[in-house]
N, C-alpha and C positions, 0 to 999 in steps of 0.2 A: 198637519204634516209638512204642508209648504212653508208655513212660518217657521217651524223647526229647522228645516232645510236651509233656509234663508240665513237664519240667525247662525247656523253652524258654518255656513260658507264665509259670513262676515267675521266671525271669530277667527277662522283660519287665515283670512286675508289680514287681519290685525295682526295676528301672530307672526305671519310672514314678514310684514313691514318692520315690526318690533325686532325681529331676529337680525334683519338687514342693517338697522340703526345700531344694534349692538354690535355687529361685525364691523361696521365703520367706526364705532367708538373704540374698538379694540386694535385698529389700525389696519383693517382689511382694505378700506378704499374711502378717502375722504374727498374725493373729488367728484366721482360718478354718483349721481344721486342714491341714497340707500332706499331699497324697496321698489325700485324700478321694475325689477322684474316680477314681483308680487303683483304690482299695480297693472301690468300689462296682462296678467293671467285672468284679471276679473274685469267683466264688462260693465259699462255704463256706471250707473249711480253706486254700484258696490264698491268701486275703487275710491270714489270720493267719501263714501261713507266710513271706509276703512281707515282712511286719512284723517277723517274727522275724529275718530275714536283715539288715535295715536295723538293727533293735535300739533301742537308746536314741536314737539320732540321729533317730529319727522325730519327737521333740518337740524337737529341737535348738533350732529358731528361737524357741520359747516359753521355753527356758532362756537363750538368750544376749539375746534382746529380751523381757523379762518380760511375757508376754501369756497369758491362759487359752487352752488348746486348746478346740476345739469339743466339746461333751459326747460327740457320737457317735464322735468320734476318740479322745477319753480311753477311751470305753468299748472301742473295739477294740482299745486298747493293752492295757488290762486283761485283755481276753479272751486276748489272744496271751501274756501273761505266765502266766496260770492254765493255758493250753493246752500249754505247752513247759516244765514244770519239768524241771530237769536231773536224770539219773540219778545215784546216790550214786557211781558210777565214773566219772562225766564229766570230760572234760578240763579242767584250770584255766581255760582260755579261755571254755569253756562255761559254767562255774560264775561266773566274773567278768561275761560278757556277761548272764547272767540277773540277776546282782546289780544291774548297771547299770540294767537295765530297772526292776527293783523300787524301786530308789532314786530313779528319776525317776518313778515312778507315785506314790510317796509325797510327792515334791515338789509334785505337783499335786492329790493327792487323800490327805491324811494319814490314816492309820487312827485311829479313836477313841481306841485305847489308847496311840497314840504310839510303838507298837513298831517297831524297825528291825532288818533282818536282819543277822546277823554277817557280817562279811567273810569270803571265802574267804582261804585262805593264799596268800602271794605269795613265799614265800622262793626258790621254783624261779627267780625271775628274777635274784636276786643271783647265782646260781651259773652262768647260762646265759651262753654265749659271745655277743659283741656282735651276731653274724649272728641267732642265735636271738632274742635280747632284742628286736631291731628287729622281727622277724617277728612275735612275740607283741604287742608293743605297737601294731603296726599293726592287728592284728586287734582288740585292744581300744582303738581309736581313741575310741569314744564316751565313754570314761572320762577323756578329755583335756578338761577343763573349767576355765576360771579360777576360782580361789578354792576348789576342790573339792579334798578330801584323801582319800585311801585308800592302801592298801599298795601298788598297782600304780603311783600317782603317785608315791608316795615312792621306789620302786625306779627309775623313770625319772629322777627328780630326783638321785639318786646317780650316775648314768652317762650325763650329757649327751655326753660327747665319744664313747661307744660309740654312742649313738643316732645320732649325726652321721655317724660311720663307716657305719653302717647305711644312712642316707639316701643317702649318695653311693653305696655298692653297689647300691642299689635302682635309682637312677637309671641306672646303667651296665648293670643287667641288664634295664633297660626294665620293670621291675616297678612299673608307675606306681601301682597301688593301694597297695602297701606304701611306696613313697615318700612318697605323699600323707599316709598315715597317719602315717608317722613325722615328716613335716614339722609336721603338726598338734601332735604332741608337743613338737618343739623350739621351736615358738613359745611355749610355756609354760615352758621350762627355763632357768635360770640356767647360766651356763658354756659355753654353746655357742660354739665357735670362730668369731671374726669372719670368718675367711678362708672359712667355709662358703658365704657368699652366700645365705643361707636365702630371702630374698624372691625374688631372681632364680631361685634353684632351684625354687621353688614355682610360678613363672610358667612355667617350661620344663615342669615336670610336667604342669600342666594344658594346655599347648600340645600337648603329645604324648599324653597320655592322657585328654584331654576329652571323647572320643567315649562314654567311660564315666562317666555321672552320679555313680557313686560316687567315681570320682577326683575329681571337681569338688566334690562335697559336702566332702571332706575339706580340700581347698584353700581352699574359700570359708569353711568354718568357721575354718581358721587365720588368714585375712585378718581377719575378723570380730573375732577374739580379739585378733589383734595391733594392730588400730586401737583397741579398746577399752583395751588395755594401755598404749598411746601417750598416751591422754587421762586417764589417772590420774596 
């Protein structure tokens, strides 16, 4: 029962933080850190665990609309990065998620030495079936950023049709979180089939899965990036 209660608290904290990020992406507040209120309501490691689940997307509004996060929010983000180092035998998605958070931290608080972490490997994505590729990319959606380059992004760029197939499959399976993450990647990829109807597809994903703020976060991120690309 205690385990179930802890999981419910964590899930609630994650949803609260994701909702605040969505609000910031929609123009509610790009300067004050998203999710601060939610984090203040959760004690100790629960706040850090919730931030770890949201990952680098916690600071996404400040990346897409360049604004400095609040110092206390940046400190919480830093503490999360330090509190959850991946084990040497961690799954590739865990390694990449941690790398994404460290890269985001460096963006807003560069180390004095200017050192950067070495990227994990991403060869497994080139060999992955398109279903697995889409699942992995959806998990790593925080890496889908305009103008940013890494091995995962390069792997996605090599397989736009496969990601599009995965998006359709996720929609048909009603896996809205995977569909939203894949849609965010597709927004940045060249060579996506016009017949996919990505914009309409994302509207449908939000309509059906919008009760989960983590779905809405990915859809809204895709819209912001799409709009920015149209202005270039």
